[in-house]
Every structure is written in C-alpha cells, then in structure tokens.
C-alpha positions as CSV (number, residue, x, y, z in Angstrom):
1,M,-55.4,-121.1,-27.6
2,I,-56.5,-118.8,-24.8
3,M,-54.2,-120.7,-22.4
4,T,-51.2,-120.0,-24.8
5,V,-52.0,-116.3,-25.0
6,L,-52.4,-116.1,-21.3
7,L,-49.2,-117.9,-20.6
8,S,-47.2,-115.8,-23.0
9,A,-48.7,-112.6,-21.5
10,V,-47.7,-113.7,-18.0
11,I,-44.2,-114.6,-19.1
12,T,-43.8,-111.3,-20.9
13,L,-45.0,-109.3,-17.9
14,S,-42.8,-111.2,-15.5
15,V,-39.7,-110.4,-17.6
16,L,-40.6,-106.7,-18.0
17,A,-41.6,-106.3,-14.3
18,E,-38.0,-106.6,-12.9
19,D,-35.6,-104.0,-14.3
20,P,-32.0,-105.2,-13.8
21,Y,-30.7,-101.7,-14.1
22,D,-32.3,-99.0,-12.0
23,P,-31.0,-95.6,-13.0
24,F,-32.0,-94.1,-9.6
25,E,-30.4,-96.8,-7.5
26,C,-27.3,-95.7,-5.4
27,K,-24.0,-97.4,-6.1
28,A,-22.5,-99.8,-3.6
29,N,-20.5,-96.9,-2.0
30,G,-23.6,-94.6,-1.7
31,K,-22.5,-92.4,-4.7
32,C,-25.0,-90.8,-7.0
33,P,-24.5,-88.7,-10.2
34,P,-23.8,-85.0,-9.7
35,G,-26.8,-83.1,-8.5
36,R,-28.3,-86.1,-6.7
37,T,-28.1,-87.5,-3.2
38,C,-28.5,-91.0,-1.9
39,V,-31.5,-91.6,0.5
40,D,-32.3,-95.2,1.5
41,G,-30.6,-96.7,-1.6
42,T,-32.3,-94.3,-4.1
43,C,-30.8,-91.3,-5.8
44,Y,-32.9,-88.2,-5.5
45,R,-32.4,-84.7,-7.0
46,R,-30.8,-82.3,-4.6
47,L,-32.9,-79.3,-3.9
48,D,-29.9,-76.9,-3.4
49,C,-29.0,-77.4,-7.1
50,P,-30.6,-75.2,-9.7
51,Q,-33.0,-76.6,-12.3
52,I,-31.1,-77.3,-15.6
53,G,-32.5,-75.7,-18.6
54,I,-31.4,-76.2,-22.2
55,P,-30.0,-72.8,-23.5
56,R,-30.4,-71.6,-27.0
57,M,-27.2,-72.4,-29.0
58,S,-25.7,-72.0,-32.4
59,P,-25.8,-75.2,-34.5
60,F,-22.0,-75.3,-34.2
61,C,-22.0,-75.3,-30.4
62,K,-22.2,-78.3,-28.1
63,M,-23.4,-78.5,-24.5
64,A,-22.1,-80.7,-21.7
65,L,-23.1,-80.9,-18.1
66,V,-20.1,-80.3,-15.8
67,P,-20.2,-80.4,-12.0
68,D,-19.6,-77.1,-10.3
69,E,-18.0,-76.4,-6.9
70,R,-21.1,-77.8,-5.1
71,N,-21.2,-80.9,-7.3
72,C,-24.3,-79.6,-9.1
73,P,-24.4,-80.2,-12.9
74,M,-24.2,-77.0,-14.8
75,P,-24.2,-76.6,-18.6
76,K,-20.9,-75.8,-20.3
77,I,-21.2,-74.6,-23.9
78,T,-18.3,-74.9,-26.4
79,C,-18.4,-73.5,-29.9
80,D,-16.3,-74.2,-32.9
81,R,-14.8,-70.7,-33.5
82,K,-14.1,-71.2,-37.3
83,N,-17.8,-71.7,-38.0
84,L,-19.0,-68.7,-35.9
85,S,-17.9,-66.0,-38.4
C-alpha cells in the first residue's frame, strides 16, 4: 500500500515538475510581449516601462493594454457612450 502511494506521488510530481509552456520563455526569434525584453532565453520586465496600474472605471467601460511608441503596454479605456448618460 505504501509503495503504491509513493509511486503515484513520484509520478504526479514528475508530471507537474516540467511545464511544457513557460510564459516567460522568449520565442524562437527572441521576441517577448510588449514591455518585456529577452535575456538569455527568458523574458524580463523592461525597467524603462512604467508600472501598470488598474484605473478606476465605470462598469460600462473596458480596458485593454496597447503598446505605445516605446513598445511599453499602456492601458486604453473605451466606454459605451449610450450607457454613460
């Protein structure tokens, strides 16, 4: 019984130990998402981009992150005008 539990624990840990998708891994061409830079195969946050905060919004508004001229993600808020009045 103990051997079965131990074997199933080892198999579970070995499956969970290797993540096939690493969100911080650089793509094959060295590209990272906006606001990040590739260093030794890993995407790191760029220090020249401002911290992203979530602004207060009306319930009828939506926020999307859009790259600016320096390729830093910036929040863009769009609101449904008919629901604002």
